[in-house]
C-alpha positions, 0 to 999 in steps of 0.5 A: 927090272928091265922093260922090253919096249917092243913088247910094251908097245905091242901090248899097248897097241892091242889094248887100244885096238880091243877098246875101240873094237868093243866100243864100236861093237857096243855102239852098233848093238845099241844104235841098230835100227829096229826090225819088224820081227823083234822090236816094236816101232818107237816114235822118233823124238825131235830134240829141237822142239821143247816137249810138253809135259804129259797130260795127267788123267784125274783119278776118279774114285769109285762111288760107294754103293747106295744101300736101302735102310728103314729109317725111324726117328727118335728124340730124348723123351721117355716115349723114344728112349724109355728108361734112358730118358730119366738118366740125363745128367744136366739134361744132356743127351749122351749116346751109347758111345758117350758122345753128346747127341745132336740133331743133324749129326747123330743117328743110331744103327746096328753096330754090326752093320754100321760101327760107331763113328761111321759117317753116312750120307742119307739121300735127301737128308744129309751126312750123319754119324753113327753115335748111338744104338737102340734095342729095336735097331737091328740090321739095315735100320737107322734111327735119326735123332731130333730135338723134339718129339714132334719133329720125330713124329713128323719124320715118321718111318721112311725107306731111305738110301744111304752110303758109307762115307767113312769110318772112324778107326780106334787106335786103342 
């Protein structure tokens, strides 16, 4: 196989010329100055000075809405719990979702409004968890658990503001 040296040099020269031409055209296309009609002004970056990291704005979560509920109080006595007060194994007060009732933690609610495991903040009282329900607790009502009947009577009936802090999810 014979190679024509003259043709080879012509083809090589044309390929080199085309490569430089395409490189030049491509460079011009990407380095052209922006015009006012088609492109936005882009600030010039001074590459000689170190750049500062961008400031990050803190993410502020939207505050949960406060709701108004009628609050009553209950204790483990028969006046408050009826027939359930007589069935206390070892004197332990179990709630409707089988948790041990604790003052400062347990509240009863309508599970259609506040499902069991829902953690709520009651304004002026603190954080409580829905662990119980009662026959008279329907709609926007809660019943706050106290250890003694005197404390429950002292609390009485109040209108309170509460907001949902979180809900337990069951993975059954």
